[in-house]
C-alpha positions in Angstrom: 117.5 83.8 100.4 115.0 81.4 99.0 111.3 81.7 99.8 108.5 79.3 99.3 105.0 80.7 98.9 102.0 78.5 99.6 99.0 80.4 98.9 96.0 79.2 96.6 94.5 82.9 95.6 96.8 83.5 92.2 96.2 87.2 92.6 97.3 87.6 96.0 100.5 84.8 95.4 101.9 86.6 92.5 101.8 90.0 94.2 103.5 88.6 97.1 106.2 86.9 94.5 106.6 90.1 92.9 107.0 92.2 96.3 109.2 89.9 97.6 111.6 89.6 94.4 112.0 93.2 94.7 113.2 92.8 98.2 116.1 90.6 97.2 114.5 87.2 98.0 114.2 84.3 95.5 110.8 83.1 95.6 109.1 80.3 94.1 104.9 79.7 94.7 102.8 76.4 95.3 98.7 76.7 95.8 98.2 73.3 97.5 99.4 71.3 100.6 100.6 68.4 98.3 102.2 71.1 96.0 104.0 72.4 98.8 105.2 69.1 100.4 106.7 68.2 96.9 108.7 71.4 96.5 109.6 71.2 100.1 111.3 67.7 99.6 112.8 69.0 95.9 114.7 71.9 96.9 116.2 73.8 99.7 114.2 76.9 101.2 115.2 79.4 103.8 111.4 80.0 105.1 107.9 79.2 103.9 105.4 81.7 103.8 102.0 79.7 104.6 98.2 80.3 103.6 96.0 78.1 105.5 93.0 77.9 103.0 94.5 76.0 100.2 92.5 74.4 97.2 93.2 70.7 98.6 93.0 71.4 102.1 94.3 73.2 105.2 98.1 74.7 105.3 98.0 73.3 108.7 98.3 69.8 107.7 101.3 70.8 105.8 102.8 72.6 108.7 102.0 69.5 110.9 103.4 67.1 108.3 107.1 69.3 108.3 107.1 69.6 112.2 106.5 65.9 112.5 109.9 64.9 110.6 111.8 66.1 114.2 110.7 62.6 115.4 112.9 59.8 114.7 110.6 57.3 113.6 109.2 60.0 110.9 112.9 61.2 109.5 113.9 57.3 107.9 112.8 58.3 104.2 115.4 60.1 102.1 114.8 63.4 100.5 112.7 65.0 103.2 112.5 68.9 104.1 114.2 70.4 107.1 111.8 70.0 109.9 112.9 73.4 111.4 112.4 75.5 108.7 110.8 78.6 109.6 107.2 79.3 109.0 105.3 82.4 108.9 101.3 81.8 108.7 99.5 84.2 106.3 95.7 84.1 106.4 92.4 86.1 106.9 91.6 83.9 110.1 91.7 86.8 112.4 90.7 85.3 116.0 93.0 84.8 118.7 92.0 81.4 119.1 92.8 80.6 115.6 96.2 82.5 115.6 97.2 80.6 118.9 96.0 77.1 117.4 98.6 78.0 114.1 101.3 78.7 116.7 100.8 75.8 118.8 101.1 73.6 115.6 104.6 74.7 115.0 104.4 78.0 113.0 107.0 80.3 113.9 105.1 83.7 113.5 101.4 84.8 112.3 100.2 87.7 109.9 96.8 88.6 109.3 95.5 89.6 105.9 95.6 92.3 104.8 99.2 93.1 106.1 101.7 95.8 105.2 104.4 94.2 103.0 106.9 96.3 105.1 106.0 94.2 108.3 105.9 90.9 106.2 109.8 91.8 105.2 110.5 92.9 108.7 108.9 89.3 110.2 110.6 87.3 107.5 114.2 89.1 108.2 113.5 88.4 112.4 112.6 84.5 111.1 115.8 84.3 109.2 117.8 85.9 111.7 116.9 83.5 114.6 117.2 80.7 112.2 120.9 81.5 111.4 121.5 81.8 115.2 122.0 85.5 115.3 120.3 87.7 118.0 121.5 91.1 116.5 120.2 92.5 113.0 123.5 93.3 111.7 126.3 90.7 110.3 129.2 91.3 111.2 132.3 90.0 110.1 136.1 91.6 110.8 135.7 95.3 109.1 132.5 94.0 107.3 129.3 94.9 108.4 126.2 93.7 106.5 122.7 95.2 107.2 119.8 92.9 105.5 117.0 95.2 106.3 118.7 97.9 104.2 120.5 95.3 102.0 123.7 97.7 102.1 127.4 96.4 103.0 130.1 98.6 104.8 133.6 98.1 105.0 135.9 100.0 107.6 132.6 102.1 107.8 132.6 102.9 104.1 129.4 101.9 102.2 130.3 99.7 99.1 128.6 99.5 95.8 127.3 96.0 95.7 124.5 94.5 93.4 121.7 92.6 94.8 123.0 89.1 93.8 126.2 89.8 95.1 124.8 90.8 98.7 122.6 87.4 98.5 125.8 85.6 97.9 127.8 87.1 100.7 124.7 86.8 103.2 124.6 83.2 102.1 128.3 82.8 102.9 128.3 84.5 106.1 125.4 82.6 107.6 127.4 79.5 106.5 130.6 80.9 107.5 133.5 77.6 108.3 131.2 75.8 105.8 132.1 74.9 102.3 129.3 75.5 99.7 129.2 74.1 96.1 128.2 76.1 93.2 124.9 74.0 92.9 124.2 74.7 96.5 124.7 78.4 96.1 122.3 78.3 92.9 119.7 76.4 94.9 119.7 79.3 97.6 119.6 82.3 95.3 117.5 81.3 92.3 113.8 80.1 92.0 112.7 77.5 89.5 111.9 79.8 86.5 115.1 82.0 86.8 117.8 81.8 83.9 121.2 80.9 85.4 124.5 81.5 83.4 127.0 78.6 84.1 129.6 81.1 85.5 127.0 83.5 87.3 128.1 82.5 90.7 131.8 82.2 89.8 131.6 86.0 88.3 129.9 87.2 91.3 132.4 86.0 93.8 135.2 87.4 91.6 133.4 90.9 92.0 132.8 90.4 95.6 136.6 89.5 96.2 137.5 92.8 94.2 135.1 94.8 96.4 135.7 93.5 99.7 139.5 91.9 99.4 140.8 88.8 97.9 141.2 86.7 101.1 137.3 87.1 102.3 136.0 84.3 100.0 138.1 81.2 99.6 137.8 78.4 97.4 138.0 74.5 98.1 139.1 73.6 94.4 136.6 70.8 93.2 134.1 71.4 96.1 133.1 75.0 96.4 133.3 78.2 98.3 133.6 79.3 101.9 134.3 82.5 104.3 136.6 81.2 107.1 134.9 81.2 110.6 137.3 84.0 112.0 136.6 87.2 111.1 139.9 88.5 112.4 141.7 88.8 109.2 
């Protein structure tokens, strides 16, 4: 899963990015309203972690701009971000009225600095779960059970040894079950801007997943991409 962090304090941004990467996320960082908007228009993210006090304005401006895309008259331009992107505000503004204002402007959640990274991770998982339309924390498919919190995979109740990147690919494909994702779409969901990506990295990871979880789990549509069938009863 790929996260955009918009935070103008370099130390906080670096700490956020490093911690989230250790937890398996691909992370990109911007320090301004305009930089965040440009990144959202260029790339596909799964969630936005947004500070309010930015170098060129208030993060609420970016939030309102994003949510305004839900209105038809604002969505005629090409290359616009997803107006429903989950947004978690992180800020030192801790008064109740400020938290209410942030939520009323379209934020999905609000976390006051300083915060515990375990709580940040849990809140992000909850946002991503709701965004994917899941109520339960586990991702279940046939005899496969994926736990996003523990980042573990079980098959027929046996723990499967799986790499962090394999876990991320499996989660993305399970969340999108029934839809074909191209290699470039998978790369966009799994790698940040500065990540070095080998040309056959996705293919290698999918080969390993098939070996560990069954050859028919991930299917190929030749010339298009990869998918997991919608029906998990194989």
